[in-house]
C-alpha positions as CSV (number, residue, x, y, z in Angstrom):
1,M,19.4,0.0,65.6
2,P,20.7,-2.1,62.7
3,L,22.3,-0.1,59.9
4,A,19.8,-1.3,57.3
5,D,17.0,0.3,59.3
6,H,18.7,3.6,60.0
7,P,17.2,6.6,58.1
8,A,20.6,7.9,57.3
9,T,21.8,4.6,55.8
10,A,21.8,6.0,52.2
11,T,23.9,9.0,53.1
12,V,26.9,6.7,53.9
13,G,26.9,5.0,50.5
14,T,25.0,1.9,49.5
15,L,21.2,1.4,49.4
16,D,19.6,-2.0,48.9
17,V,16.6,-1.2,46.5
18,Q,14.3,-3.9,47.8
19,Q,15.0,-3.2,51.4
20,F,14.4,0.5,50.8
21,I,11.0,-0.2,49.1
22,N,10.1,-2.6,51.9
23,R,10.6,0.1,54.5
24,Q,8.4,2.7,52.9
25,A,4.6,3.2,53.0
26,L,3.2,3.0,49.4
27,S,3.6,6.4,47.8
28,A,1.4,8.2,45.3
29,Y,4.1,7.4,42.8
30,Q,3.8,3.7,43.3
31,W,0.0,3.9,43.2
32,R,0.4,5.6,39.8
33,I,2.5,2.6,38.6
34,V,-0.2,0.2,39.9
35,A,-2.9,2.2,38.1
36,L,-1.0,2.3,34.8
37,C,-0.2,-1.4,34.9
38,F,-3.8,-2.1,35.8
39,L,-5.0,-0.2,32.7
40,I,-2.5,-2.1,30.4
41,V,-3.9,-5.4,31.7
42,F,-7.5,-4.2,31.6
43,L,-7.2,-3.3,27.9
44,D,-5.3,-6.6,27.3
45,G,-8.3,-8.5,28.7
46,L,-10.8,-6.5,26.7
47,D,-9.0,-7.2,23.4
48,T,-8.2,-10.8,24.2
49,A,-11.9,-11.7,24.9
50,A,-13.3,-9.7,22.0
51,M,-13.6,-12.6,19.6
52,G,-15.6,-14.7,22.0
53,F,-18.2,-12.0,22.3
54,I,-18.4,-11.1,18.6
55,A,-18.3,-14.7,17.3
56,P,-22.1,-15.2,17.3
57,A,-22.7,-11.9,15.4
58,L,-19.8,-12.6,13.0
59,S,-21.0,-16.1,12.2
60,V,-24.4,-14.7,11.3
61,E,-23.2,-11.7,9.3
62,W,-20.6,-13.6,7.3
63,G,-22.6,-16.9,7.1
64,I,-19.8,-18.9,8.7
65,P,-20.5,-22.2,10.6
66,R,-19.4,-22.0,14.2
67,A,-17.0,-24.9,13.8
68,S,-15.2,-22.9,11.1
69,L,-14.4,-20.1,13.6
70,G,-11.6,-22.0,15.3
71,P,-8.8,-20.2,13.4
72,V,-10.0,-16.7,14.1
73,M,-10.9,-17.6,17.7
74,S,-7.3,-18.8,18.4
75,A,-5.3,-16.5,16.0
76,A,-4.7,-13.9,18.7
77,L,-3.7,-16.6,21.2
78,G,-1.1,-17.9,18.7
79,G,0.3,-14.4,18.5
80,M,0.3,-14.1,22.2
81,V,2.6,-17.1,22.5
82,F,5.3,-15.5,20.3
83,G,4.7,-12.1,21.9
84,A,5.2,-13.5,25.4
85,L,8.2,-15.7,24.6
86,G,10.0,-12.9,22.7
87,S,9.2,-10.0,25.0
88,G,10.6,-11.5,28.2
89,P,14.2,-11.8,27.1
90,L,13.9,-8.3,25.4
91,A,12.7,-6.8,28.6
92,D,15.4,-8.4,30.6
93,R,18.0,-7.0,28.2
94,F,16.5,-3.6,27.1
95,G,14.1,-2.7,29.9
96,R,10.5,-3.2,30.9
97,K,9.1,0.2,30.0
98,G,10.1,0.2,26.3
99,V,8.7,-3.2,25.7
100,L,5.4,-2.2,27.4
101,V,5.0,0.9,25.4
102,V,5.7,-0.8,22.1
103,A,3.4,-3.8,23.0
104,T,0.5,-1.5,23.8
105,F,0.9,0.4,20.5
106,I,1.0,-3.0,18.6
107,F,-2.1,-4.5,20.1
108,G,-4.0,-1.2,19.9
109,G,-3.1,-0.6,16.3
110,F,-3.8,-4.1,15.0
111,S,-7.1,-4.3,16.9
112,L,-8.2,-1.1,15.2
113,L,-7.3,-2.6,11.8
114,S,-9.1,-5.8,12.6
115,A,-12.4,-3.9,12.8
116,F,-12.1,-3.2,9.1
117,S,-11.4,-6.8,7.9
118,A,-13.1,-7.7,4.7
119,N,-13.0,-11.5,5.1
120,L,-12.0,-14.3,7.5
121,E,-8.5,-14.6,6.2
122,Q,-7.7,-11.0,6.9
123,L,-9.2,-11.1,10.3
124,V,-7.1,-14.2,11.2
125,I,-3.9,-12.4,10.2
126,L,-4.7,-9.2,12.0
127,R,-5.8,-11.0,15.1
128,F,-2.5,-12.9,15.1
129,L,-0.6,-9.6,14.9
130,T,-2.8,-8.1,17.7
131,G,-1.8,-11.1,19.8
132,L,1.9,-10.3,19.5
133,G,1.3,-7.1,21.5
134,L,-1.2,-8.7,23.9
135,G,1.3,-11.4,24.7
136,A,4.1,-9.0,25.4
137,A,2.1,-6.6,27.5
138,M,0.8,-8.7,30.4
139,P,4.1,-10.4,31.7
140,N,6.0,-7.2,31.5
141,A,3.4,-5.2,33.4
142,T,3.5,-7.9,36.0
143,T,7.3,-7.8,36.2
144,L,7.5,-4.0,36.4
145,L,4.9,-3.7,39.1
146,S,6.4,-6.5,41.2
147,E,9.7,-4.7,41.2
148,Y,8.1,-1.6,42.7
149,T,6.1,-3.3,45.5
150,P,7.2,-4.1,49.1
151,E,7.4,-7.8,49.9
152,R,4.5,-7.6,52.4
153,L,2.1,-6.5,49.7
154,K,3.6,-8.0,46.6
155,S,1.0,-10.8,45.9
156,L,-1.9,-8.6,46.9
157,L,-0.9,-5.7,44.5
158,V,0.1,-7.9,41.6
159,T,-3.0,-10.1,41.7
160,S,-5.1,-6.9,42.2
161,M,-3.5,-5.5,39.0
162,F,-4.0,-8.8,37.2
163,C,-7.7,-8.8,38.0
164,G,-7.8,-5.9,35.5
165,F,-7.5,-8.6,32.9
166,N,-10.7,-10.3,34.1
167,L,-12.4,-7.0,34.5
168,G,-11.4,-6.1,30.9
169,M,-12.8,-9.4,29.6
170,A,-15.9,-8.9,31.6
171,G,-16.2,-5.3,30.5
172,G,-16.0,-6.6,26.9
173,G,-19.1,-8.8,27.6
174,F,-21.1,-6.0,29.3
175,V,-20.2,-3.5,26.5
176,S,-20.8,-6.0,23.7
177,A,-24.3,-6.8,25.0
178,W,-25.4,-3.3,23.8
179,M,-22.7,-2.2,21.4
180,I,-22.9,-5.2,19.0
181,P,-26.7,-5.1,18.6
182,A,-26.6,-1.3,18.1
183,Y,-23.4,-0.8,16.1
184,G,-22.3,-4.2,14.8
185,W,-19.4,-6.5,15.8
186,H,-16.8,-4.0,14.3
187,S,-17.5,-1.5,17.2
188,L,-16.0,-3.7,19.9
189,L,-12.7,-4.0,18.0
190,V,-12.6,-0.2,17.3
191,L,-13.0,0.4,21.0
192,G,-10.3,-2.2,21.7
193,G,-7.9,-0.3,19.4
194,V,-8.4,3.4,20.2
195,L,-8.1,3.0,24.0
196,P,-4.7,1.2,24.0
197,L,-3.3,3.7,21.5
198,A,-4.2,6.5,23.8
199,L,-2.8,4.6,26.8
200,A,0.6,4.0,25.0
201,V,1.1,7.8,24.9
202,V,0.4,8.1,28.6
203,L,2.8,5.2,29.4
204,L,5.6,6.9,27.4
205,L,5.2,10.0,29.5
206,W,4.4,8.7,33.0
207,L,5.6,5.1,33.4
208,P,9.1,4.8,35.0
209,E,11.6,2.1,34.2
210,S,12.2,-0.6,36.8
211,A,14.8,0.5,39.4
212,R,15.9,-3.1,40.0
213,Y,16.4,-3.5,36.2
214,L,18.6,-0.3,36.2
215,V,20.7,-1.6,39.1
216,V,21.3,-5.0,37.7
217,H,22.3,-3.5,34.3
218,G,24.7,-1.0,35.8
219,K,22.9,2.2,34.9
220,S,24.0,5.4,36.4
221,A,23.3,6.2,40.1
222,E,21.7,9.5,39.0
223,R,19.2,7.7,36.8
224,I,18.3,5.3,39.6
225,R,17.9,8.1,42.0
226,R,15.4,9.8,39.7
227,V,13.1,6.8,39.6
228,L,13.3,6.0,43.3
229,A,13.4,9.5,44.8
230,P,9.5,9.9,44.7
231,I,9.2,6.9,47.0
232,G,11.4,8.2,49.8
233,R,14.2,10.6,50.7
234,E,16.8,7.9,51.3
235,A,17.0,7.2,47.6
236,A,17.6,10.9,46.8
237,E,20.7,10.8,49.1
238,A,22.1,7.5,48.1
239,R,25.4,7.2,46.1
240,H,25.3,3.5,45.2
241,F,22.4,1.0,44.7
242,V,22.3,-2.8,44.9
243,V,19.7,-5.6,44.7
244,P,20.1,-8.8,46.8
245,E,20.4,-11.3,43.9
246,Q,23.5,-9.6,42.6
247,K,25.4,-11.5,45.3
248,S,23.9,-14.9,44.6
249,V,23.3,-15.2,40.8
250,K,26.2,-14.3,38.5
251,T,25.1,-15.4,35.0
252,G,23.9,-12.9,32.5
253,N,22.1,-15.5,30.4
254,V,18.4,-15.3,31.3
255,F,17.7,-18.8,30.1
256,A,20.5,-20.1,32.2
257,V,18.8,-18.5,35.1
258,I,15.3,-20.0,34.7
259,F,16.7,-23.4,33.8
260,N,19.5,-23.7,36.4
261,R,19.4,-26.3,39.0
262,N,17.7,-23.9,41.5
263,Y,14.8,-23.0,39.2
264,S,14.3,-25.6,36.5
265,A,11.8,-27.9,38.3
266,G,9.8,-24.9,39.4
267,T,9.9,-23.5,35.9
268,L,8.4,-26.6,34.4
269,L,5.7,-27.0,37.1
270,L,4.7,-23.3,36.7
271,W,4.3,-23.9,32.9
272,L,2.1,-27.0,33.5
273,T,-0.1,-25.3,36.0
274,Y,-0.7,-22.2,33.9
275,F,-1.2,-24.3,30.7
276,M,-4.0,-26.4,32.3
277,G,-5.6,-23.3,33.9
278,L,-5.8,-21.6,30.5
279,V,-7.4,-24.7,28.9
280,I,-10.3,-24.1,31.2
281,V,-10.4,-20.3,30.9
282,Y,-10.2,-20.1,27.2
283,L,-12.6,-22.9,26.4
284,L,-15.2,-21.1,28.6
285,T,-14.2,-17.6,27.4
286,S,-14.4,-18.6,23.7
287,W,-17.4,-20.9,23.8
288,L,-19.6,-20.2,26.8
289,P,-21.7,-17.5,25.0
290,T,-22.2,-20.0,22.1
291,L,-23.0,-22.9,24.4
292,M,-25.5,-20.7,26.3
293,R,-27.2,-19.8,23.0
294,D,-27.4,-23.5,22.1
295,A,-29.0,-24.0,25.5
296,G,-31.8,-21.5,24.7
297,A,-30.5,-18.2,26.1
298,S,-30.9,-15.0,24.2
299,L,-27.9,-13.2,22.6
300,E,-28.0,-10.7,25.5
301,Q,-28.2,-13.3,28.2
302,A,-25.4,-15.3,26.6
303,A,-23.1,-12.3,26.5
304,L,-24.0,-11.3,30.1
305,I,-23.4,-14.8,31.5
306,G,-20.1,-15.0,29.6
307,A,-19.2,-11.6,31.3
308,L,-20.1,-13.0,34.7
309,F,-17.5,-15.7,34.3
310,Q,-14.8,-13.0,33.9
311,F,-16.2,-10.8,36.5
312,G,-15.9,-13.6,39.0
313,G,-12.1,-13.2,38.8
314,V,-12.3,-9.6,39.7
315,L,-14.2,-10.5,42.9
316,S,-11.7,-13.1,44.0
317,A,-8.3,-11.8,42.8
318,V,-7.8,-9.4,45.8
319,F,-8.7,-12.2,48.3
320,V,-6.3,-14.6,46.6
321,G,-3.5,-12.1,46.7
322,W,-4.2,-11.3,50.4
323,A,-4.2,-15.0,51.2
324,M,-0.9,-15.7,49.3
325,D,0.9,-13.0,51.4
326,R,-0.3,-14.7,54.6
327,F,-0.5,-18.5,53.9
328,N,1.3,-21.0,51.7
329,P,0.6,-19.6,48.2
330,H,0.8,-22.9,46.5
331,K,-1.9,-24.4,48.7
332,V,-4.1,-21.3,48.2
333,I,-3.8,-21.6,44.4
334,G,-4.2,-25.4,44.4
335,L,-7.5,-25.1,46.3
336,F,-8.9,-22.6,43.9
337,Y,-8.1,-24.9,40.9
338,V,-9.9,-27.8,42.6
339,L,-13.0,-25.7,43.3
340,A,-12.9,-24.4,39.7
341,G,-13.3,-27.9,38.3
342,I,-16.1,-28.7,40.7
343,F,-18.1,-25.6,39.9
344,A,-17.6,-26.0,36.1
345,Y,-19.0,-29.4,36.4
346,C,-22.0,-28.0,38.4
347,V,-22.6,-25.5,35.6
348,G,-23.0,-28.4,33.2
349,Q,-25.5,-30.1,35.4
350,S,-27.7,-27.0,35.7
351,L,-28.8,-26.6,32.0
352,G,-32.1,-24.8,31.6
353,Q,-32.0,-23.0,34.9
354,V,-30.7,-19.6,33.8
355,A,-30.5,-17.9,37.3
356,L,-28.7,-21.0,38.7
357,V,-26.4,-21.2,35.8
358,A,-25.5,-17.5,36.0
359,T,-24.7,-17.9,39.7
360,L,-22.6,-21.0,39.2
361,V,-20.7,-19.4,36.3
362,L,-19.9,-16.5,38.5
363,V,-18.5,-18.8,41.3
364,A,-16.6,-20.9,38.7
365,G,-15.1,-17.7,37.4
366,M,-14.1,-16.6,40.9
367,C,-12.2,-19.9,41.3
368,I,-10.4,-20.3,38.0
369,N,-9.7,-16.7,37.3
370,G,-8.6,-16.1,40.9
371,A,-6.1,-19.0,40.6
372,Q,-4.9,-17.7,37.1
373,S,-4.6,-14.2,38.4
374,A,-2.3,-15.4,41.2
375,M,0.1,-17.3,38.9
376,P,2.1,-14.3,37.5
377,S,2.6,-13.1,41.1
378,L,3.8,-16.6,42.1
379,A,6.3,-16.6,39.2
380,A,7.4,-13.0,39.8
381,R,8.2,-13.9,43.4
382,Y,10.1,-17.0,42.3
383,Y,12.7,-15.5,39.8
384,P,15.5,-13.0,40.4
385,T,15.5,-9.6,38.7
386,H,17.6,-10.3,35.6
387,G,15.6,-13.4,34.8
388,R,12.2,-12.3,36.1
389,A,10.7,-10.9,32.9
390,T,11.8,-14.0,31.0
391,G,10.5,-16.3,33.8
392,V,7.1,-14.7,34.0
393,S,6.7,-14.2,30.2
394,W,7.7,-17.7,29.3
395,M,5.2,-19.1,31.9
396,L,2.5,-17.0,30.2
397,G,3.8,-17.8,26.7
398,I,3.9,-21.6,27.2
399,G,0.6,-21.3,29.0
400,R,-0.9,-19.7,25.9
401,F,-0.6,-23.1,24.2
402,G,-3.2,-24.1,26.8
403,A,-5.4,-21.2,25.7
404,I,-5.1,-22.3,22.1
405,T,-5.9,-25.9,23.2
406,G,-8.9,-24.7,25.1
407,A,-10.3,-22.7,22.1
408,W,-9.7,-25.5,19.6
409,M,-11.0,-28.1,22.1
410,G,-14.3,-26.2,22.2
411,A,-14.6,-26.2,18.4
412,T,-13.6,-29.9,18.2
413,L,-15.9,-31.1,20.9
414,L,-18.9,-29.2,19.5
415,G,-18.1,-30.5,16.0
416,L,-18.2,-34.0,17.4
417,G,-21.6,-33.3,18.8
418,W,-20.7,-33.1,22.5
419,T,-23.4,-31.6,24.7
420,F,-23.0,-28.6,27.0
421,T,-22.9,-31.0,30.0
422,Q,-20.2,-33.2,28.5
423,V,-17.9,-30.3,27.5
424,L,-18.0,-28.8,31.1
425,T,-17.5,-32.2,32.7
426,A,-14.3,-32.7,30.7
427,L,-12.9,-29.6,32.5
428,L,-12.4,-31.7,35.7
429,L,-9.3,-33.1,34.2
430,P,-7.3,-29.9,33.5
431,A,-8.4,-28.5,36.8
432,G,-7.1,-31.5,38.7
433,L,-3.8,-31.5,36.8
434,A,-3.3,-27.7,37.5
435,A,-3.9,-28.2,41.2
436,L,-1.5,-31.2,41.4
437,A,1.3,-29.4,39.5
438,V,1.2,-26.2,41.7
439,L,1.1,-28.3,44.9
440,I,4.1,-30.3,43.7
441,K,5.9,-27.1,42.9
442,G,5.3,-25.9,46.5
443,V,7.0,-29.1,47.7
444,V,10.0,-29.4,45.4
445,S,10.7,-25.7,44.6
446,H,9.0,-23.4,47.0
447,A,11.4,-20.6,47.8
448,D,11.1,-17.0,46.6
449,A,14.0,-15.1,45.1
450,T,15.8,-12.9,47.5
């Protein structure tokens, strides 16, 4: 029996953290990490989508033309760019847990304050500050979870966690359909503030730091044993811990890692793919309820159809993660982007048929949100430990410019008088570019980090 597979390996000295995790069945401790990261991403999704659902009511109450809502619709997205770009290097230097706890406090606190905005200018500022926390939370939840999962289940668990984002966005739609008519648009922002503040306290008490981060940064063996012992007895008996990439990547500069000759091409292609995907997601998330209202749907129907778009990602994310662990992940994701463009086009051709539009929106949501849910997992697999948080967060951060583009694109096209059909037909372009970029990445830079 090879030494690495022997149950007493840890007693003789060194334990490879990833090999140890790979050998174990998933423990209740790891399921707790999955659940906590899922909740972070769920509330991230609820807060991110909030403006899309409250926009029609806000426009009526404050007497604001819909074309003037562009700044407030995209303010949180702007904050998310800075939150994501800044949080990755911080997490790679100071740890994943601390960044996650602070980020959750930030987006919960500022969401709560947003509910009491007196005018559009205040709301824009508070939504931007909310976005700082939203942008920091998601990539670091992805990174932390990926570092506690066995290789055989990594994509499945990370994409399953990430579907919490789509479920949160969909939940915002279902909840807003009755909350906003009953309690006003402020109520959705209050809900999106109180729940993250409560979760931040739970994270502080129950979420562990990444063991791989602790190893790479030379933390004490006793501290590493404490976070790994609940997974298996080997860790409790080990004297020294290692991770594979310590042997292959020497630099401590996280940007030198993601832009070195082994990773630079893949980094740029991941950015392009995620950017184009978010153009589609945020144009539809921000403007689908408004477009549906223009097409004759009631306020409740528009909110529910918008929620179906997000709920589609919940239905597909687990399947996409399963497929990525078994087939070429780049081809799996590329296929879903192509299908997303096709079904978005079909939605635009089905105007006036509410049942058919709802079905097509659900399927389009399954395709585009399934693909987007898979991208953080693809990035987490690609980068080594001491550049992973930066690699994932910068893909998400640069991608947020696509989200801003999508939100502004909706406002611009509507302001130019484009029809529902024309707006959705235009989405064929970013869908095709996203599919092409991820397929090229699979050809030129396909390997996972060891």
